[in-house]
DRENDO-1510 file (C-alpha; in Angstrom, 1 decimal, always signed):
<recs>
REC; n; res; u; v; w
REC; 1; MET; +42.9; +28.3; +64.9 .
REC; 2; LYS; +42.2; +24.5; +64.4 .
REC; 3; HIS; +43.4; +23.8; +67.9 .
REC; 4; PHE; +41.3; +26.5; +69.4 .
REC; 5; LEU; +38.1; +25.2; +67.6 .
REC; 6; PHE; +38.9; +21.6; +68.7 .
REC; 7; PHE; +39.4; +22.8; +72.3 .
REC; 8; ALA; +36.1; +24.7; +72.2 .
REC; 9; VAL; +34.2; +21.7; +70.9 .
REC; 10; LEU; +35.6; +19.6; +73.7 .
REC; 11; VAL; +34.6; +22.2; +76.3 .
REC; 12; PHE; +31.0; +22.4; +75.0 .
REC; 13; ALA; +30.7; +18.6; +74.7 .
REC; 14; GLY; +32.0; +18.2; +78.3 .
REC; 15; LEU; +29.5; +20.8; +79.6 .
REC; 16; PHE; +26.6; +19.0; +77.7 .
REC; 17; VAL; +27.5; +15.6; +79.1 .
REC; 18; ALA; +27.9; +17.1; +82.6 .
REC; 19; LEU; +24.5; +18.7; +82.3 .
REC; 20; PHE; +22.9; +15.5; +81.1 .
REC; 21; ILE; +24.3; +13.5; +83.9 .
REC; 22; ARG; +23.2; +16.1; +86.5 .
REC; 23; GLN; +19.7; +16.1; +85.2 .
REC; 24; SER; +19.5; +12.3; +85.1 .
REC; 25; GLN; +20.7; +12.1; +88.7 .
REC; 26; ASN; +18.5; +15.0; +89.9 .
REC; 27; PRO; +16.2; +13.5; +92.6 .
REC; 28; ASP; +13.8; +16.4; +92.0 .
REC; 29; ARG; +13.2; +15.6; +88.3 .
REC; 30; ASP; +9.6; +14.5; +87.8 .
REC; 31; SER; +9.7; +11.0; +86.5 .
REC; 32; ARG; +6.1; +10.1; +87.4 .
REC; 33; PRO; +3.9; +8.6; +84.7 .
REC; 34; VAL; +1.4; +11.0; +83.1 .
REC; 35; LEU; -2.3; +10.2; +83.0 .
REC; 36; ARG; -3.6; +11.9; +79.8 .
REC; 37; VAL; -7.3; +12.9; +80.4 .
REC; 38; TYR; -9.3; +14.2; +77.4 .
REC; 39; ALA; -12.3; +16.2; +78.6 .
REC; 40; PRO; -14.5; +19.2; +77.7 .
REC; 41; SER; -13.3; +22.6; +79.0 .
REC; 42; SER; -16.3; +22.8; +81.3 .
REC; 43; PHE; -14.9; +19.7; +83.1 .
REC; 44; ALA; -11.2; +20.5; +83.1 .
REC; 45; ARG; -11.3; +24.2; +84.0 .
REC; 46; GLN; -11.1; +25.6; +87.5 .
REC; 47; TRP; -14.9; +25.9; +87.9 .
REC; 48; GLY; -15.4; +22.2; +86.8 .
REC; 49; PRO; -14.7; +19.0; +88.7 .
REC; 50; GLY; -11.4; +18.4; +87.0 .
REC; 51; PRO; -9.1; +20.3; +89.4 .
REC; 52; TRP; -10.5; +18.5; +92.5 .
REC; 53; LEU; -10.2; +15.1; +90.8 .
REC; 54; LYS; -6.7; +15.8; +89.7 .
REC; 55; GLU; -5.6; +16.9; +93.2 .
REC; 56; LYS; -7.3; +14.0; +94.9 .
REC; 57; PHE; -5.9; +11.4; +92.5 .
REC; 58; GLU; -2.4; +12.6; +92.5 .
REC; 59; THR; -2.2; +12.2; +96.3 .
REC; 60; THR; -2.3; +8.4; +95.9 .
REC; 61; CYS; -1.5; +7.5; +92.3 .
REC; 62; GLU; +2.2; +8.5; +92.2 .
REC; 63; CYS; +1.5; +10.0; +88.8 .
REC; 64; LYS; +0.7; +13.3; +87.2 .
REC; 65; VAL; -2.8; +14.1; +85.8 .
REC; 66; GLU; -2.7; +16.1; +82.5 .
REC; 67; TYR; -5.9; +17.5; +81.0 .
REC; 68; HIS; -6.3; +18.0; +77.3 .
REC; 69; GLU; -9.4; +20.2; +76.7 .
REC; 70; SER; -11.8; +20.5; +73.8 .
REC; 71; SER; -14.7; +22.9; +73.3 .
REC; 72; ASP; -17.0; +20.1; +72.1 .
REC; 73; SER; -17.2; +16.3; +72.1 .
REC; 74; ILE; -17.0; +15.9; +68.3 .
REC; 75; SER; -13.7; +17.7; +68.0 .
REC; 76; MET; -12.4; +15.9; +71.1 .
REC; 77; LEU; -13.1; +12.5; +69.7 .
REC; 78; GLN; -11.6; +13.4; +66.4 .
REC; 79; ARG; -8.5; +14.6; +68.2 .
REC; 80; VAL; -8.3; +11.3; +70.2 .
REC; 81; LYS; -8.3; +9.3; +67.0 .
REC; 82; SER; -5.6; +11.4; +65.3 .
REC; 83; GLU; -3.1; +11.7; +68.2 .
REC; 84; PRO; +0.2; +9.7; +67.8 .
REC; 85; LYS; +0.9; +6.8; +70.0 .
REC; 86; ASN; +3.2; +8.7; +72.4 .
REC; 87; ARG; +0.4; +11.2; +73.0 .
REC; 88; ALA; -2.5; +8.8; +73.1 .
REC; 89; ALA; -5.4; +9.5; +75.4 .
REC; 90; ASP; -5.6; +7.3; +78.6 .
REC; 91; ILE; -9.2; +8.2; +79.4 .
REC; 92; VAL; -11.9; +10.3; +77.6 .
REC; 93; LEU; -14.8; +12.1; +79.2 .
REC; 94; GLY; -17.8; +14.1; +78.2 .
REC; 95; PHE; -19.3; +12.5; +75.1 .
REC; 96; ASP; -23.1; +11.8; +75.2 .
REC; 97; GLN; -25.4; +9.1; +73.7 .
REC; 98; TYR; -25.5; +10.8; +70.3 .
REC; 99; ASP; -21.7; +10.6; +70.1 .
REC; 100; LEU; -21.4; +6.8; +70.8 .
REC; 101; GLU; -21.4; +5.9; +67.1 .
REC; 102; LEU; -18.7; +8.4; +66.4 .
REC; 103; ALA; -16.7; +7.1; +69.4 .
REC; 104; GLN; -16.8; +3.5; +68.2 .
REC; 105; ASN; -16.0; +4.4; +64.6 .
REC; 106; GLY; -12.3; +3.8; +64.0 .
REC; 107; LEU; -11.3; +3.4; +67.7 .
REC; 108; GLU; -11.4; +0.4; +70.0 .
REC; 109; TRP; -12.2; +0.8; +73.8 .
REC; 110; ARG; -11.4; -1.3; +76.8 .
REC; 111; ASN; -14.1; -2.6; +79.1 .
REC; 112; VAL; -14.5; -0.6; +82.3 .
REC; 113; LYS; -15.4; -2.5; +85.5 .
REC; 114; VAL; -18.1; -0.9; +87.5 .
REC; 115; ASP; -20.3; -1.8; +90.5 .
REC; 116; SER; -23.7; -1.6; +88.7 .
REC; 117; GLN; -25.6; -2.2; +91.9 .
REC; 118; GLN; -24.8; +1.3; +93.0 .
REC; 119; PHE; -26.2; +3.0; +89.9 .
REC; 120; ASP; -29.4; +5.0; +89.9 .
REC; 121; GLU; -32.3; +3.3; +88.2 .
REC; 122; ALA; -32.5; +6.1; +85.7 .
REC; 123; VAL; -29.1; +5.0; +84.1 .
REC; 124; ARG; -29.1; +1.2; +84.5 .
REC; 125; PRO; -30.4; +0.7; +80.9 .
REC; 126; LEU; -27.2; +2.4; +79.7 .
REC; 127; LEU; -24.9; -0.2; +81.1 .
REC; 128; SER; -25.3; -2.5; +78.1 .
REC; 129; ARG; -22.1; -1.2; +76.6 .
REC; 130; PRO; -19.2; -2.2; +79.0 .
REC; 131; SER; -16.8; +0.1; +77.2 .
REC; 132; PHE; -18.8; +3.3; +77.9 .
REC; 133; VAL; -19.9; +4.2; +81.4 .
REC; 134; PRO; -22.2; +7.1; +82.2 .
REC; 135; TYR; -20.9; +9.4; +85.0 .
REC; 136; ASP; -23.6; +12.1; +85.1 .
REC; 137; TRP; -26.9; +12.9; +83.4 .
REC; 138; GLY; -29.3; +15.8; +83.0 .
REC; 139; ILE; -32.8; +16.7; +81.9 .
REC; 140; LEU; -33.2; +19.7; +79.6 .
REC; 141; ALA; -36.0; +22.3; +79.5 .
REC; 142; PHE; -36.8; +25.9; +78.8 .
REC; 143; LEU; -35.7; +28.2; +81.6 .
REC; 144; ALA; -37.4; +31.5; +82.5 .
REC; 145; HIS; -37.2; +34.4; +84.9 .
REC; 146; LYS; -40.5; +33.8; +86.6 .
REC; 147; ASN; -40.8; +37.5; +87.8 .
REC; 148; GLU; -40.5; +38.7; +84.2 .
REC; 149; VAL; -43.0; +36.3; +82.6 .
REC; 150; LYS; -46.7; +36.8; +83.6 .
REC; 151; ASP; -48.0; +33.4; +82.5 .
REC; 152; LEU; -45.3; +30.7; +82.4 .
REC; 153; PRO; -45.5; +28.5; +79.2 .
REC; 154; ARG; -46.7; +25.0; +79.7 .
REC; 155; ASP; -45.9; +23.5; +76.3 .
REC; 156; LEU; -44.1; +24.1; +73.0 .
REC; 157; GLN; -47.2; +25.8; +71.5 .
REC; 158; ASP; -47.1; +28.4; +74.3 .
REC; 159; MET; -43.6; +29.4; +73.2 .
REC; 160; LEU; -45.1; +30.7; +69.9 .
REC; 161; SER; -47.1; +33.5; +71.7 .
REC; 162; ARG; -46.6; +36.9; +70.1 .
REC; 163; GLU; -45.4; +38.4; +73.4 .
REC; 164; TYR; -42.3; +36.2; +73.2 .
REC; 165; ILE; -41.0; +37.5; +69.8 .
REC; 166; SER; -37.2; +37.9; +69.9 .
REC; 167; SER; -37.1; +36.7; +73.5 .
REC; 168; ILE; -35.5; +33.2; +73.4 .
REC; 169; ALA; -31.8; +32.4; +73.4 .
REC; 170; LEU; -31.2; +29.0; +71.8 .
REC; 171; GLN; -28.0; +27.1; +70.8 .
REC; 172; ASP; -26.8; +26.2; +67.3 .
REC; 173; PRO; -27.3; +22.4; +67.0 .
REC; 174; ARG; -24.3; +22.1; +64.8 .
REC; 175; THR; -21.9; +23.2; +67.5 .
REC; 176; SER; -23.8; +22.8; +70.8 .
REC; 177; THR; -25.0; +19.7; +72.6 .
REC; 178; PRO; -28.1; +21.3; +74.1 .
REC; 179; GLY; -28.8; +22.7; +70.7 .
REC; 180; LEU; -28.7; +19.3; +69.1 .
REC; 181; GLN; -30.8; +17.9; +72.0 .
REC; 182; PHE; -33.4; +20.5; +71.4 .
REC; 183; LEU; -33.6; +19.8; +67.6 .
REC; 184; LEU; -33.8; +16.0; +68.1 .
REC; 185; TRP; -36.3; +16.4; +70.9 .
REC; 186; LEU; -38.7; +18.3; +68.6 .
REC; 187; ILE; -38.3; +15.6; +66.0 .
REC; 188; GLN; -39.0; +12.9; +68.6 .
REC; 189; VAL; -42.2; +14.4; +70.0 .
REC; 190; LYS; -43.6; +15.9; +66.7 .
REC; 191; GLY; -42.1; +13.9; +63.8 .
REC; 192; GLU; -39.6; +15.5; +61.4 .
REC; 193; GLU; -42.0; +17.3; +59.1 .
REC; 194; ALA; -44.0; +18.8; +62.0 .
REC; 195; ALA; -40.8; +19.6; +63.9 .
REC; 196; PHE; -39.4; +21.7; +61.1 .
REC; 197; ASP; -42.7; +23.4; +60.6 .
REC; 198; TYR; -42.7; +24.3; +64.3 .
REC; 199; LEU; -39.1; +25.6; +64.0 .
REC; 200; GLN; -40.1; +27.8; +61.1 .
REC; 201; ARG; -42.8; +29.4; +63.3 .
REC; 202; LEU; -40.4; +29.6; +66.2 .
REC; 203; LEU; -37.8; +31.6; +64.3 .
REC; 204; PRO; -39.3; +35.1; +65.0 .
REC; 205; GLN; -39.2; +34.2; +68.7 .
REC; 206; VAL; -35.4; +33.5; +68.7 .
REC; 207; LYS; -33.2; +36.4; +69.7 .
REC; 208; ALA; -30.0; +34.5; +69.1 .
REC; 209; TRP; -28.6; +31.1; +68.2 .
REC; 210; GLY; -25.5; +30.8; +70.4 .
REC; 211; ALA; -22.6; +28.8; +69.2 .
REC; 212; ASN; -22.5; +27.0; +72.6 .
REC; 213; TRP; -24.4; +26.7; +75.8 .
REC; 214; SER; -22.6; +29.5; +77.6 .
REC; 215; MET; -23.3; +32.1; +74.9 .
REC; 216; ALA; -27.0; +31.5; +74.9 .
REC; 217; TYR; -27.1; +31.2; +78.7 .
REC; 218; GLY; -25.1; +34.4; +79.0 .
REC; 219; LEU; -27.8; +36.4; +77.2 .
REC; 220; PHE; -30.4; +34.9; +79.5 .
REC; 221; GLN; -28.3; +35.8; +82.6 .
REC; 222; LYS; -27.9; +39.4; +81.4 .
REC; 223; ASP; -31.7; +39.7; +80.9 .
REC; 224; GLN; -31.3; +40.1; +77.2 .
REC; 225; ALA; -33.6; +37.1; +76.7 .
REC; 226; LYS; -36.6; +35.9; +78.6 .
REC; 227; PHE; -36.0; +32.2; +77.9 .
REC; 228; THR; -33.2; +29.8; +77.2 .
REC; 229; PHE; -32.8; +26.1; +76.8 .
REC; 230; SER; -30.7; +24.5; +79.5 .
REC; 231; TYR; -30.8; +21.9; +82.3 .
REC; 232; VAL; -33.4; +21.6; +85.0 .
REC; 233; THR; -30.5; +21.8; +87.5 .
REC; 234; SER; -29.4; +25.2; +86.1 .
REC; 235; PRO; -31.6; +27.1; +88.7 .
REC; 236; ILE; -29.3; +25.7; +91.4 .
REC; 237; ALA; -26.3; +27.3; +89.8 .
REC; 238; SER; -28.3; +30.6; +89.5 .
REC; 239; VAL; -29.1; +30.5; +93.2 .
REC; 240; ASN; -25.5; +29.8; +94.1 .
REC; 241; GLU; -24.5; +32.9; +92.3 .
REC; 242; ASP; -27.5; +35.0; +93.5 .
REC; 243; PRO; -29.6; +33.9; +96.4 .
REC; 244; HIS; -32.5; +36.0; +95.1 .
REC; 245; SER; -32.4; +34.4; +91.7 .
REC; 246; ASP; -35.9; +33.9; +90.1 .
REC; 247; VAL; -34.8; +31.4; +87.4 .
REC; 248; VAL; -37.1; +28.4; +87.0 .
REC; 249; ALA; -37.2; +25.4; +84.7 .
REC; 250; LEU; -40.5; +24.9; +82.9 .
REC; 251; PRO; -42.2; +21.5; +83.0 .
REC; 252; PHE; -43.8; +20.9; +79.5 .
REC; 253; GLU; -46.6; +18.6; +78.7 .
REC; 254; GLU; -44.6; +17.0; +75.9 .
REC; 255; GLY; -42.0; +15.7; +78.3 .
REC; 256; HIS; -38.3; +16.5; +78.2 .
REC; 257; PRO; -35.1; +15.2; +76.6 .
REC; 258; VAL; -32.4; +13.5; +78.7 .
REC; 259; GLN; -28.6; +13.7; +78.2 .
REC; 260; TYR; -26.1; +11.2; +79.6 .
REC; 261; GLU; -22.4; +11.9; +79.6 .
REC; 262; PHE; -20.0; +9.0; +79.3 .
REC; 263; LEU; -16.4; +8.1; +80.0 .
REC; 264; GLY; -14.2; +5.5; +78.2 .
REC; 265; VAL; -10.7; +4.1; +78.1 .
REC; 266; PRO; -9.3; +3.7; +74.6 .
REC; 267; SER; -7.4; +0.5; +73.8 .
REC; 268; THR; -4.4; +2.7; +72.8 .
REC; 269; CYS; -4.0; +4.0; +76.4 .
REC; 270; GLN; -0.5; +4.2; +77.7 .
REC; 271; ASN; -1.4; +4.1; +81.4 .
REC; 272; CYS; -4.5; +1.9; +81.3 .
REC; 273; ASP; -4.5; +0.9; +84.9 .
REC; 274; LEU; -4.3; +4.5; +86.0 .
REC; 275; ALA; -7.1; +5.4; +83.7 .
REC; 276; GLU; -9.4; +2.7; +85.3 .
REC; 277; ARG; -8.4; +3.9; +88.8 .
REC; 278; PHE; -9.3; +7.5; +87.7 .
REC; 279; ALA; -12.7; +6.2; +86.4 .
REC; 280; THR; -13.2; +4.5; +89.8 .
REC; 281; LEU; -12.6; +7.9; +91.6 .
REC; 282; ILE; -15.1; +9.6; +89.3 .
REC; 283; LEU; -17.7; +6.9; +90.0 .
REC; 284; SER; -17.1; +6.9; +93.8 .
REC; 285; LYS; -19.7; +8.7; +96.0 .
REC; 286; GLU; -17.1; +11.4; +96.8 .
REC; 287; GLY; -16.2; +11.9; +93.2 .
REC; 288; GLN; -19.9; +11.8; +92.1 .
REC; 289; ARG; -20.7; +14.6; +94.6 .
REC; 290; VAL; -18.0; +16.8; +93.2 .
REC; 291; VAL; -19.1; +16.1; +89.6 .
REC; 292; MET; -22.7; +16.9; +90.6 .
REC; 293; GLU; -21.9; +20.2; +92.3 .
REC; 294; LYS; -19.4; +21.4; +89.7 .
REC; 295; ASN; -21.1; +20.2; +86.5 .
REC; 296; TYR; -24.6; +21.0; +87.9 .
REC; 297; MET; -25.8; +17.6; +86.6 .
REC; 298; PHE; -27.4; +14.6; +88.4 .
REC; 299; PRO; -25.1; +11.9; +89.7 .
REC; 300; ILE; -25.4; +8.4; +88.4 .
REC; 301; MET; -24.9; +6.8; +91.8 .
REC; 302; LYS; -27.6; +6.3; +94.4 .
REC; 303; SER; -27.9; +8.4; +97.5 .
REC; 304; VAL; -25.5; +11.1; +96.4 .
REC; 305; THR; -28.2; +13.8; +96.1 .
REC; 306; GLU; -29.5; +13.2; +99.7 .
REC; 307; GLY; -29.4; +16.4; +101.8 .
REC; 308; THR; -28.5; +18.6; +98.7 .
REC; 309; PRO; -30.6; +21.0; +96.6 .
REC; 310; TYR; -30.5; +18.3; +93.8 .
REC; 311; ALA; -32.9; +16.2; +95.9 .
REC; 312; THR; -35.5; +19.0; +95.8 .
REC; 313; VAL; -35.5; +19.4; +92.0 .
REC; 314; PRO; -39.1; +18.8; +90.8 .
REC; 315; LYS; -39.9; +15.6; +88.9 .
REC; 316; PHE; -40.0; +16.2; +85.1 .
REC; 317; LYS; -41.7; +13.9; +82.6 .
REC; 318; THR; -39.0; +12.7; +80.3 .
REC; 319; VAL; -39.1; +11.5; +76.7 .
REC; 320; ASP; -37.7; +8.1; +75.7 .
REC; 321; MET; -35.3; +9.2; +72.9 .
REC; 322; ALA; -35.5; +5.7; +71.5 .
REC; 323; VAL; -34.4; +6.6; +68.0 .
REC; 324; ILE; -30.8; +7.8; +67.9 .
REC; 325; PRO; -29.9; +8.9; +64.4 .
REC; 326; ASN; -26.7; +7.5; +63.0 .
REC; 327; GLN; -24.0; +9.9; +61.8 .
REC; 328; ALA; -25.3; +10.2; +58.2 .
REC; 329; GLU; -28.8; +10.8; +59.4 .
REC; 330; ARG; -27.6; +13.4; +61.9 .
REC; 331; GLU; -25.7; +15.3; +59.2 .
REC; 332; ARG; -28.8; +15.2; +57.0 .
REC; 333; ILE; -30.9; +16.7; +59.7 .
REC; 334; LEU; -28.4; +19.4; +60.5 .
REC; 335; LYS; -28.1; +20.3; +56.8 .
REC; 336; LYS; -31.8; +20.7; +56.7 .
REC; 337; TRP; -31.7; +23.0; +59.7 .
REC; 338; SER; -28.9; +25.1; +58.1 .
REC; 339; GLN; -31.0; +25.5; +54.9 .
REC; 340; MET; -33.9; +26.6; +57.0 .
REC; 341; ARG; -31.8; +29.2; +58.7 .
REC; 342; ARG; -30.3; +30.5; +55.5 .
REC; 343; ALA; -33.8; +31.0; +54.1 .
REC; 344; GLU; -34.8; +33.3; +57.0 .
</recs>
């Protein structure tokens, strides 16, 4: 019996060694380096710019692009910080100006070289941080179906009209970037006390607070809400889906908030050179066009919008969101918003 067991062990050991040698000598085995890209789902999924960028980059990089998705920027940045060294992010995309403090807290970033001369004037002031480079931007506004609203609102006060009770789909600022943009915009243009007073009066108008942009916009698309808060480029997406779309962005007298989305290369990157080359592709005119058309956001490079629907978007007055609350202040404001909602 002992001889049989000894023989069996030898056989299995021999098979294991043979299999190991075969795999190590297999020319088809993928030994390419892996570029780990951390990005929002809206960027990485098939409808976003991620798949095109991956395919384009892999044709020249002799590497494999691997996306790691997150539903929001806060959870994404927290995940980047907690990953072990062998799973460290090479490049991170999709955090905005309100996330920069969180991004810098507990994580170091490499400087990213860019050709600033090609940047649109609207984003040049954002190049003061060489570690964080904007790759698209957008203006936010209320959207309406113009054929369903007799007199389109012109300012925030108009949204309080009795005819708009339970007709607005908004986003929860605790879990949604547009929702946070909306709340901080109100505070910027009205002051905190007046902003929360306005929100209190706006509550009867709100049909739903979506956990994210897509939930609120979905209600609007299904005609379950007359208004939603989104990007001034969203009507382009609506027309692409339905040439007869009547969706319009409403210019308000108060002006509008602006969101900038950034990319960064953590100092813990494993394939740092590949990460910088991937950033260069995103910032190229070809890459910018894809980001624009897939993300439905404005490009940060000059001349990319020429000959496209984005060049025809009306000019919107914007608000200089000069005061960006730190993390503690942001948490205080969100807690105050939560208390207001619980008291409904």
